[in-house]
C-alpha positions in Angstrom: 0.0 0.0 0.0 1.1 3.6 -0.6 2.7 5.5 2.3 -0.2 8.0 2.4 -2.7 5.1 2.8 -0.5 3.5 5.5 -0.2 6.8 7.4 -3.9 7.4 7.3 -4.6 3.9 8.6 -2.2 4.6 11.5 -3.7 7.9 12.4 -0.5 9.9 11.6 0.2 12.5 9.0 1.9 11.7 5.7 4.7 14.1 6.6 5.4 12.1 9.8 5.4 8.8 7.9 7.7 10.3 5.3 10.1 11.5 8.0 10.2 8.0 9.5 11.1 6.6 6.1 13.9 9.1 5.7 15.2 8.5 9.3 15.0 4.8 8.9 12.4 4.5 11.7 9.6 2.7 9.9 8.1 -0.1 12.0 7.3 -2.2 8.8 9.2 -3.0 5.6 8.9 -0.6 2.7 10.3 0.0 -0.8 10.9 3.1 -2.9 9.9 2.5 -6.5 12.0 4.0 -9.4 9.3 6.6 -9.8 9.8 7.6 -6.1 6.5 6.1 -4.7 6.9 4.6 -1.3 5.2 1.3 -0.9 4.7 -0.1 2.6 4.7 -3.9 3.0 2.6 -4.4 6.1 2.5 -7.9 7.5 -0.9 -9.4 7.9 -2.3 -9.5 11.4 -1.2 -12.7 13.0 -3.0 -14.9 15.4 -1.3 -12.9 18.2 -3.6 -10.1 17.2 -3.2 -6.4 16.6 -0.9 -4.2 18.7 -2.5 -0.7 19.1 -1.0 2.5 20.3 -3.3 4.8 22.3 -2.3 8.4 22.8 -4.5 11.0 24.5 -4.1 14.6 25.6 -6.6 16.7 27.4 -8.4 19.4 25.4 -6.1 22.1 26.9 -2.9 20.4 25.6 -1.5 21.4 22.2 -2.0 18.8 19.5 1.8 18.7 18.9 2.1 16.9 22.3 -0.2 14.2 20.8 2.1 13.7 17.9 5.2 13.5 20.2 3.4 11.0 22.3 2.7 8.8 19.3 6.3 8.9 18.3 7.4 7.8 21.8 4.9 5.0 21.8 6.1 3.8 18.4 9.7 3.9 19.5 8.8 1.8 22.5 6.9 -0.7 20.4 9.8 -1.0 18.0 12.2 -1.5 20.8 10.0 -4.3 22.1 9.8 -5.9 18.7 6.1 -5.3 18.4 4.5 -4.7 15.0 2.0 -1.9 15.4 -1.2 -2.4 13.6 -3.2 0.5 14.8 -2.7 4.0 16.2 -5.5 5.7 18.1 -5.2 9.4 19.0 -7.8 11.2 21.1 -8.3 14.6 22.6 -10.3 14.7 25.8 -10.3 14.4 29.6 -9.1 11.3 31.3 -12.1 11.7 33.5 -14.5 11.3 30.6 -15.8 7.7 30.5 -17.4 8.2 27.1 -14.3 8.7 24.9 -15.4 7.2 21.5 -12.0 6.2 20.3 -11.1 4.4 23.5 -14.4 2.6 23.6 -13.9 1.4 20.0 -10.4 0.3 20.9 -11.4 -1.6 24.0 -14.4 -3.2 22.1 -12.2 -4.5 19.3 -11.4 -8.2 20.0 -8.7 -8.2 17.4 -6.7 -5.7 19.4 -4.7 -7.9 21.8 -2.1 -5.4 23.0 -2.7 -1.8 23.9 0.4 0.4 24.4 0.0 3.6 26.5 2.6 6.0 27.7 1.3 6.4 31.2 -1.7 4.8 33.0 -3.5 8.1 33.2 -3.4 8.4 29.3 -5.8 5.5 29.3 -8.0 6.6 32.2 -7.6 8.6 35.4 -9.5 6.1 37.5 -10.2 2.4 37.2 -7.1 1.4 35.2 -6.9 -1.9 37.2 -10.5 -2.8 36.2 -9.8 -2.3 32.5 -6.5 -4.2 32.8 -8.2 -7.1 34.6 -11.1 -7.2 32.0 -8.6 -7.3 29.1 -6.5 -9.9 30.8 -9.5 -12.2 31.3 -9.9 -12.0 27.5 -6.3 -12.9 26.8 -5.4 -9.2 26.0 -3.0 -6.9 27.7 -2.0 -3.3 28.3 1.7 -2.2 28.1 2.6 0.9 30.0 5.7 2.6 28.8 6.4 4.7 31.9 5.2 3.4 35.3 5.3 6.2 37.8 4.0 7.2 41.1 0.7 9.0 41.1 1.3 12.5 42.6 -2.2 13.9 42.2 -4.0 14.2 45.5 -7.3 13.6 43.8 -6.1 10.3 42.3 -4.6 9.1 45.6 -7.9 9.3 47.5 
């Protein structure tokens, strides 16, 4: 598939995908045809399922932070040897339990691994419930940075 189609499927801009090609940071094989077209050779989803990246910023954060978060998630997935099949980006509060993109992601049984930067990127409360539910289905969440919660509201 063309690089533009691959980028759209991943939820990233063509320019970001092009930059990854030029920097040698593509997570999947590709070729550049004599005419200059970049063709991505994406492996089919295996029985292990789809690995999805989930990035979220609150509505007050700049969207550039969202793109940087996606890049960090992709670098982590590549370092772990994971082939990313889906990238989900969302703008909204972690307190909002009705985030459409997250609900679609959690509802998709083909997604077996969800990679998030911090627990609070997925949800501010109830992370353990989501994790236990997914684990019961043979699915998992990978958290890139485990950190102490320093928010008084979350601690209580």
